[in-house]
C-alpha positions as CSV (number, residue, x, y, z in Angstrom):
1,X,56.9,218.9,5.3
2,X,60.2,220.7,5.9
3,X,62.0,221.2,9.1
4,X,61.4,225.0,9.0
5,X,57.6,224.6,8.9
6,X,57.6,222.1,11.7
7,X,59.6,224.4,13.9
8,X,57.7,227.5,13.1
9,X,54.2,226.1,13.8
10,X,54.5,225.7,17.6
11,X,55.9,229.2,18.0
12,X,53.0,230.6,16.1
13,X,50.5,229.0,18.4
14,X,52.3,230.0,21.6
15,X,51.0,233.6,21.9
16,X,47.5,232.5,21.2
17,X,47.8,229.9,24.0
18,X,49.2,232.5,26.4
19,X,46.4,234.9,25.6
20,X,43.8,232.2,26.2
21,X,45.4,231.3,29.5
22,X,45.4,234.9,30.6
23,X,41.8,235.4,29.6
24,X,40.8,232.2,31.5
25,X,42.6,233.4,34.6
26,X,41.1,236.9,34.4
27,X,37.7,235.5,33.9
28,X,38.2,233.2,36.9
29,X,39.3,236.2,39.1
30,X,36.2,238.3,38.0
31,X,33.9,235.3,38.6
32,X,35.4,234.8,42.1
33,X,34.9,238.5,43.0
34,X,31.3,238.4,41.8
35,X,30.6,235.3,43.8
36,X,32.3,236.8,46.9
37,X,30.1,239.9,46.7
38,X,27.1,237.7,46.0
39,X,27.8,235.6,49.0
40,X,28.7,238.5,51.4
41,X,25.9,240.9,50.5
42,X,23.2,239.1,52.6
43,X,25.5,239.1,55.6
44,X,26.1,242.8,55.2
45,X,22.4,243.4,54.8
46,X,21.7,241.5,58.1
47,X,24.2,243.6,59.9
48,X,22.6,246.8,58.6
49,X,19.2,245.6,59.7
50,X,20.5,244.5,63.2
51,X,22.4,247.7,63.9
52,X,19.7,250.0,62.6
53,X,18.5,252.4,65.4
54,X,15.1,252.8,64.0
55,X,12.8,249.8,64.7
56,X,12.1,248.0,61.4
57,X,12.1,251.0,59.1
58,X,14.9,250.2,56.8
59,X,15.3,252.5,53.9
60,X,18.4,252.8,51.8
61,X,19.5,256.4,51.8
62,X,22.7,255.9,49.8
63,X,25.0,255.5,52.8
64,X,26.9,252.2,52.9
65,X,27.0,252.3,56.7
66,X,24.6,253.4,59.4
67,X,25.6,256.8,60.9
68,X,24.5,255.8,64.4
69,X,24.6,252.0,64.9
70,X,22.7,250.7,67.9
71,X,22.7,247.4,69.7
72,X,19.2,248.0,71.3
73,X,17.6,245.4,69.0
74,X,19.9,242.7,70.5
75,X,18.9,243.8,74.0
76,X,15.2,243.6,73.1
77,X,15.6,240.0,71.9
78,X,17.5,238.9,75.0
79,X,15.1,240.6,77.5
80,X,12.0,239.7,75.3
81,X,10.7,243.3,75.6
82,X,8.7,243.4,72.4
83,X,5.3,241.6,72.3
84,X,6.2,239.4,69.4
85,X,9.4,238.2,71.3
86,X,7.6,236.9,74.4
87,X,8.3,233.2,73.6
88,X,11.5,233.7,71.7
89,X,13.7,231.4,73.8
90,X,11.0,228.7,73.7
91,X,10.7,228.9,70.0
92,X,14.5,229.0,69.6
93,X,14.7,225.8,71.7
94,X,12.1,224.2,69.5
95,X,14.0,225.0,66.4
96,X,17.3,223.6,67.8
97,X,15.4,220.4,68.9
98,X,13.8,219.9,65.5
99,X,17.2,220.5,63.7
100,X,19.0,218.0,65.9
101,X,16.2,215.4,65.5
102,X,16.3,215.8,61.8
103,X,20.1,215.4,61.8
104,X,19.9,212.2,63.9
105,X,17.2,210.7,61.7
106,X,19.2,211.4,58.6
107,X,22.3,209.9,60.0
108,X,20.4,206.8,61.1
109,X,18.9,206.4,57.7
110,X,22.3,206.6,56.1
111,X,23.8,204.1,58.5
112,X,20.9,201.7,58.2
113,X,20.9,201.8,54.4
114,X,24.7,201.3,54.2
115,X,24.4,198.3,56.6
116,X,21.9,196.8,54.2
117,X,24.5,197.0,51.4
118,X,26.9,195.0,53.4
119,X,24.6,192.0,53.7
120,X,25.9,189.0,51.6
121,X,23.9,188.0,48.6
122,X,23.1,184.6,50.2
123,X,21.2,186.4,53.1
124,X,19.0,188.2,50.6
125,X,18.3,185.0,48.7
126,X,17.4,183.2,52.0
127,X,15.0,186.0,52.9
128,X,13.3,185.7,49.5
129,X,14.6,188.9,48.0
130,X,16.0,189.0,44.6
131,X,19.8,189.1,44.3
132,X,19.7,190.9,40.9
133,X,18.9,194.2,42.6
134,X,21.8,193.5,45.0
135,X,24.2,192.9,42.1
136,X,23.0,195.9,40.2
137,X,23.6,198.2,43.1
138,X,27.4,197.6,42.7
139,X,28.0,197.2,46.4
140,X,31.4,196.2,47.7
141,X,30.4,192.8,49.0
142,X,28.7,191.9,45.8
143,X,31.7,193.0,43.7
144,X,34.5,191.6,45.7
145,X,32.9,188.8,47.6
146,X,33.5,190.4,51.0
147,X,31.4,188.8,53.6
148,X,29.1,191.1,55.6
149,X,27.3,190.3,58.9
150,X,25.9,186.8,59.4
151,X,22.2,186.4,58.5
């Protein structure tokens, strides 16, 4: 191989590399724009429904914005005027309660399971459990010999 061939090969690949880099960046920008529109469209649709002056009759007429937006639907929810909104605040409170309870139970489950992983292998053997499962899990105390809580 001559010196001229060795020098000319990297310069021949350079434009191809730049073109590929530009295509990847352009594709990333297009994908980002598509994902942004995909993510924001439901929020836009919720605003259209919430600000619609007609009650529940949503029809797309080609306009991207409502000609006469109204906040009457929000007033109806707060004052519970409509029949199906009689127990709105009670139902909303139930939803908040169930959400918080689920969050607390999930956190407790994670904390309890991580506490089990900190037990030393000797504690598991004393309680009659197999230490092979303990070693397979790859926990910190099994790998490094770090002592956990006393049994």
